N, C-alpha and C positions, 0 to 999 in steps of 0.2 A: 128674452129680456126686453125691456122697453127703454125708450129714449124720449126726452122732452124736447119738443121743437118750439121755439119762440118766434112768433110773428109780430113784428112791430106794428102797432096801430097807427103811429105817426112817424115822421122821419127825424124828429128832434130827439137825440139820444139823451138829453138832459131831463126829459119828462117822465113821469111815472107811467104814462100811457104806453111807453115802450114795451112794458111787460103785460100789456092788457090782454093779449090773445095767446093762450097756451093750449096746445093739444098734444095728445100722446100718439106716437106712431111706433110701429114694430121695428125691431132691429135684429139682425142675424149675428150671432156670436161667431167669430172666426174659429174654425176648427183646427187651430194650430197654436203651438207654444213657441214663442220667439226667444232666441238667445239674446244676450246683451250686445247686439251688433249695431245699436244706434241707427236702426233703419226705419225711417218714417218719411212720409211724403210731405214735401213743401210745394204748395201750388205754384205752377208756372216756373219752377226753379228760380224763384226770386233770390234765394240764398243758396250758396254752394259751399261745400266743404273742399278744402284744397287737397290735391293729390299730386305727387311728383314721381317722375321716372327718369332714370339716367340711361340713355341709349348707348352711351360710350362705355359704361361699366355696369353690365347687367347683374354681376354678382355682389355688388356693393349694397349691403342691406341698409346702410345709413342714408343712401340717396335714392332708394327704390321703395315705394310704399306698397302695402297690400291692404285688402279689406275683406273681412270674413262675413259670411251669412250662414245661419244655421236654423233649422226648423225641426221640431218634433211634432209629428202628425198622427192622426188616427190610423188604425189598422186598415189596410187595403186602399190607402190614399195614393194619389199621384201628385208629384211636385214638378213644376216647370220653372226654371230660372232663366231670365232673359236679360242680357246686357243691352242697353239702349243708348245709342249715340244720338245727341241732339244737335242739329245744325244751327247756325246763327239765325236762320229764318224759322226755326221751330220744328223743322222736319225731323221725324224720329226714324232711326234705322235700327231694327231689333236684330239681335243675334241670340238664338237659343243655345244655352249651355248644355252640351252633351258629353264633353270630354275635357282634357286638360289644356286645350288650345289657349285659353285666356286665364289660366290659373290652375288650381287643384280641385277637381270635381269629385265629390263623394255622393254617389247615388244612394237612394234609400236602402238602408240595411248595411251599408259598408262601415259606417262609424258605429252604429248600434241599431237595433231594430227600430224601425219607424222614425229614424233620424236622417235628415238630408242636410248636406253642407256643401259650401263652395268657398274657396279662398281666392279672391280676385287678385291677380298679379298685374299691377299697373304697368310694369315693364312690358309684359307680353301684349297688353292692350295697346300701348303706345307704339310698339314695334310693328303691330299688325294693322290696327285701325287708325292710328294717329292720335295726336293730342286733341283736346277739346272738352266738351261738356258731355257727361254721361250720367245715367241712373241705372238702377238694377231693380227688376220686378220679380216677385215670386207669386206664383199662383198654385193653389191647392184644389184638387177635385177629389170627392169621395168615391166610393165604389160604384155609385150610381151616376158618375160623370157630372155631378152637380158641384158647381164652384162654391167652395166654403171659405176661401181666403184669397185675397188679391191685394197686394201692397207694393207700391213703388218706394224705393229708397229716397233718401235725400239726394240731391244732385251733387256731382263731383266735378270740379274744374281740374282736369288733368293737364299738368304743365311740365315742361322739361326742367330737370334739376339745374339750378344755378343759385348762387347766394341770394339774389334779389327775389326769386320766386319762393324760396324757402324762408326768407326773412319774415319775422313776426309770427312764426308758427312753432308749435311743439308737437311731438309725436309720443303717444302713450301706447305701450305694448304690454300685454299681460299673457299669462298662461292660466287658463281658468279650469278648475276641476272641482269635484264635490257637487253639491246640489243646493238649490234654494227652495225652502219650504213654500209650496204654493207657486213655484216658478219653474225655471228650467233646470233639468238634471244633467249635469256634465259628467256624471260618473262613468268611467270606462271609456271616455272619448279621448284617445291618444293617437292622433294621426302622425305619420312621418312627414315632416314639412321640408320642402326643398328650399334652397337659398333663393335670393332675389333672382328673377329671371328664369327660375326653374331649371337651371343647368346642372345642378348637383344636389343630391339628397343629403340630408343631415340626419343625425340620430333621432330616433323617435322621442318626442318631447313628453313632458309630464301631463299635459292637458291640452285643451282647445286653445289655439292662439287667437288673440284679439289685438287689433291695431286700429288706431284712429289718429288723424292729424287735424289739429284745430288751431285757430288763431289765438295766440297767447304768448306767455313768457314763463320760463322755468329757471330759477336762479337760487344760488345759495344765499339764504337770508341771514344766517349767523350760526352760532354754536350753542348747544346746551352743555352746561358744565356741572358735573357731579363729583363730589369728593367724599370719601369715607375716612373718618378720623377715630382714633381711640383717645380717651382721656387718661392722662398719666396720673401718678400718685400725687404730684404737685399741682394738679388741676390744669396742667398744660395739655396741648393736643399734639398728637403725632399722626402724620398722614399714613394711612394704610394703602390707599389707592385713589387715583383721580382719573377722570375720563372726560374727553370732549366728543360730542356727537354733532355732525353737520346737520343743520336744519335748513329746509328748502321751502320755497313758496311757488305754487303754480297759479298763475293768473290767467284765467280764461276770459277772453273778450268776446262779447256779442254772441253768446251761445244760446241756442233755442232750448226751451224747457224740454222738448221732446228728445233732445240730445243729452242734456244734462242728467235727466232721470236715469236712463240705462247706464250712463257713464258712472254715476255715483253709487247706484244701487246694485250694479253688477260688476263692471270692469275693475273699478278701483278697490273692490273687496277681494279680488283674486290674491292668492298667496304669493304670486310673483308679478310685481309691477315694476316696469322700467320706463323711464321718461328721458327723451332727448330734446334739447333746445336748439333751434336753428336761427336765433336772433343774432344779427351781425354784431350788435353792441353789448352782448352779454358779458358783464364784468367778471362773471365766474369762470370764464374760459369755456372751452369745448365741453359740453355735457352730452355724452353719447351713451344712451341706454343705462343711465344711472339707476340701480335697483334701490327702491325706496319703499317705505311703509307709511301709509296715510295716517295722520294723527288728529286732524281737525278739519271740519267742514264749516266754513263761515257762511252766514246767511248771505244769499246773493243780493246784489244790487240790481233791481229790475227796472228796465227802461219803461216808462209809463205808456208811451205810444205804441210800441211794437212788442212789448213783453220780452225782449231780449234780456239775457241775464249776464252778469259779470260775477265770476267766482274767484275767491282767493282760498285755495286749498293748501293745507300744511302737511309736510312730510319730514321724516327723519331717514337718515341712511339706514338701509337694511343691515349692512355689515358695520358693526360698531366695535372696532378693534383697536381704537386709539386709547389704550388704557396704560397708565403709568402706575407701577407698584413700587413702593418704597424698598422692599426687600422680600 
């Protein structure tokens, strides 16, 4: 494939001469298909995703985050996953993932042929390596030991759980299965997932678990009301049934396009979507893993200078059982 490289002829971005010099350079296509794990590099970790862990209660899923990574690679490839801790002075300390020390490790072929996966458990990380800034790297080599894929994740700021650190964040969790035409195939990927802290196994799930914590707010916006009536002989109406359905809004603040794209085109299309809100002032009360269905995606408000996006996504309750029948 090819890529276009633009060399500015002058430094003034307001002039047409900025596009004066164009040349074509070669580019190597990554020999890997990425799942919807929102994993993209942000230079110098200028922007970090929040992550929390509760060292006093390792089995509490509400206060302990996870983060999944999954790859489908070519036959006879080798995948290396590396957790990297970043010190305040920028020094990086890598830890190659070879077992379940820092989460749940799925070597090539365990989930499915040519699929590699890892579910990062932030409790295990905090308990062993401490809190701080982290990123995750995945490297793929083909059968000739030629590197075909090398990608750093977004940086994560791992913090101890408390109300202040979790404030202004939401957490989205899904179970993804089926397949995307031209994209990742989750068919048959059904791992048995341990609880937070990895201390106890739970029943095998329906699909690949996905989780992401973002800055934002999730709240009950109102109700949808539907009523079914029949018209009587005298042209009056008699109610057959009426129903109210809770309607929710998910406001995502300062989210990068490289995160919003896999979130909207992969995660939120999953058949099982659950959202938790951690805002202290949420007037809707505690919202813990509310199962919802996305109904509308509003156009984002895009910040001109840095291209950050603000999204307002709409949801309805998945379980719609508040139905009144006349008789």
